[in-house]
C-alpha positions as CSV (number, residue, x, y, z in Angstrom):
1,M,12.1,13.8,-11.4
2,P,12.6,14.5,-7.3
3,P,8.9,15.5,-5.6
4,T,8.1,19.3,-5.2
5,P,7.6,20.2,-1.8
6,A,3.8,20.7,-3.3
7,D,4.1,16.9,-4.1
8,A,4.6,16.5,-0.9
9,V,2.0,17.7,0.1
10,Q,-0.2,16.3,-1.1
11,R,1.4,12.7,-0.5
12,A,1.1,13.1,3.0
13,Q,-2.1,14.8,2.7
14,T,-3.0,11.2,1.6
15,V,-1.9,8.9,4.1
16,L,-2.8,11.2,7.0
17,A,-6.5,9.9,5.1
18,W,-5.4,6.6,5.9
19,A,-4.2,7.4,9.6
20,W,-8.2,9.0,9.6
21,M,-9.4,5.9,9.0
22,V,-7.7,4.3,11.8
23,R,-8.9,6.8,14.4
24,T,-12.6,6.8,12.6
25,F,-12.9,3.1,13.7
26,V,-10.7,3.2,16.4
27,K,-13.1,6.4,17.9
28,H,-16.3,3.9,17.3
29,S,-15.5,0.8,18.1
30,P,-16.8,-0.6,21.2
31,E,-13.7,-1.5,23.0
32,V,-12.6,2.0,23.6
33,E,-15.1,2.0,26.2
34,E,-13.2,-0.5,28.3
35,F,-9.3,0.2,26.9
36,P,-9.7,4.8,27.0
37,E,-6.0,3.9,26.4
38,L,-6.8,3.1,22.5
39,M,-8.1,6.8,22.8
40,G,-4.6,8.7,22.2
41,V,-3.7,7.4,18.5
42,V,-7.0,8.9,18.1
43,R,-6.6,12.6,19.6
44,A,-2.9,12.6,17.8
45,V,-4.7,11.7,14.4
46,F,-7.7,14.4,14.8
47,D,-4.9,17.4,16.0
48,T,-2.1,16.0,13.2
49,C,-5.1,16.5,10.9
50,R,-6.3,19.6,12.1
51,A,-3.0,21.5,13.0
52,L,-1.9,20.9,9.0
53,E,-5.5,21.4,7.3
54,P,-4.8,25.3,6.7
55,R,-1.5,25.0,5.8
56,V,-1.9,22.5,3.0
57,A,-1.3,25.9,0.7
58,D,1.7,26.7,2.0
59,P,3.8,23.7,1.2
60,P,6.7,25.2,3.8
61,S,4.5,25.5,7.1
62,Y,2.8,22.2,6.6
63,L,6.1,20.7,6.3
64,S,7.3,22.4,8.9
65,K,3.8,21.8,11.2
66,L,4.5,17.8,9.7
67,R,8.3,17.9,11.1
68,A,7.0,18.9,14.2
69,R,3.9,16.7,14.8
70,W,5.3,14.0,13.4
71,P,6.7,12.2,17.3
72,K,3.7,12.3,18.8
73,L,1.8,10.6,16.0
74,R,4.6,7.8,16.0
75,D,4.2,7.6,20.1
76,A,0.9,7.5,19.2
77,A,1.3,4.7,16.9
78,A,3.6,3.1,19.2
79,E,1.1,2.8,22.4
80,F,-1.3,1.9,20.3
81,A,0.7,-1.1,18.8
82,R,1.0,-2.2,22.6
83,D,-3.1,-1.1,23.3
84,A,-4.6,-2.5,20.9
85,P,-3.6,-6.6,21.1
86,L,-4.8,-6.3,24.7
87,A,-8.5,-4.6,23.7
88,S,-9.0,-6.8,20.8
89,D,-7.4,-9.7,19.4
90,H,-9.8,-9.1,16.0
91,T,-7.8,-8.4,12.6
92,N,-9.3,-4.6,12.8
93,F,-6.9,-4.3,15.4
94,K,-4.1,-5.9,13.8
95,Q,-5.2,-4.2,10.5
96,A,-5.5,-0.9,12.0
97,D,-1.9,-0.9,14.3
98,V,-0.4,-2.4,10.3
99,A,-1.3,1.0,8.7
100,M,-0.6,3.1,11.7
101,N,2.3,2.1,11.4
102,G,2.5,2.4,7.6
103,C,1.3,5.9,7.8
104,V,4.2,7.0,10.6
105,A,6.4,4.5,8.4
106,E,5.1,6.9,4.9
107,L,5.3,10.9,6.7
108,A,8.9,9.7,8.2
109,E,9.7,9.4,3.8
110,I,7.9,12.1,3.2
111,L,9.1,14.2,5.9
112,A,13.3,13.2,4.7
113,Q,12.9,14.5,1.5
114,F,13.0,18.1,2.9
115,P,14.5,18.0,5.4
116,P,14.7,21.4,7.5
117,P,16.4,24.6,6.8
118,A,19.8,24.8,7.8
119,P,20.2,27.7,11.0
120,P,21.7,30.6,9.9
121,A,25.3,30.8,10.3
122,M,27.0,31.8,13.8
123,P,28.7,35.1,12.9
124,T,32.7,33.8,13.7
125,T,33.3,36.6,16.1
126,F,31.4,38.1,18.6
127,L,31.5,40.6,21.5
128,R,30.7,38.2,24.8
129,A,27.8,40.4,26.9
130,A,28.6,40.9,30.4
131,P,25.9,39.3,33.0
132,S,23.2,42.0,34.0
133,G,24.6,44.3,36.5
134,T,28.3,43.3,36.4
135,L,30.8,45.3,34.1
136,P,32.8,43.3,31.4
137,D,36.5,42.2,32.8
138,A,39.2,44.6,32.2
139,P,41.9,43.0,30.1
140,A,44.7,41.7,32.2
141,D,47.2,44.1,32.0
142,T,44.9,46.7,33.3
143,P,45.2,48.0,36.9
144,P,41.5,47.4,38.4
145,S,39.7,50.6,38.3
146,N,38.9,50.7,41.9
147,S,43.0,50.1,43.0
148,P,45.3,53.4,42.7
149,P,47.3,53.5,40.0
150,S,51.2,53.1,40.3
């Protein structure tokens, strides 16, 4: 049975809880004082989680906001993957990188199950508006209005 949007929200909330634990580790690590670049992942996780909190009860809104925030989280995880080895080669940092990449991948899978709604169809015929302050072009077989009739 395919997951419902509510199931997707619950799963995303669990994944983001894991990301929050990475955030907490990085934020409180002494290495962050010498490598402030590591704070990018801290901010991205915080911003994403806080933006989604008020939408938990509204799955379509939640998934839409997650879709909008996901690229920033993905980019922050990629930046962390580049910067973490420069800060420390400790297993904690290596595992934090694995965890963040896992979170980003899992969120991408969740979003893939619920593509964004298609935009409304454009009408097949429409009138082209003339630029402001100009008159629409006259048909080719009509003389310009400022010339005398022939």
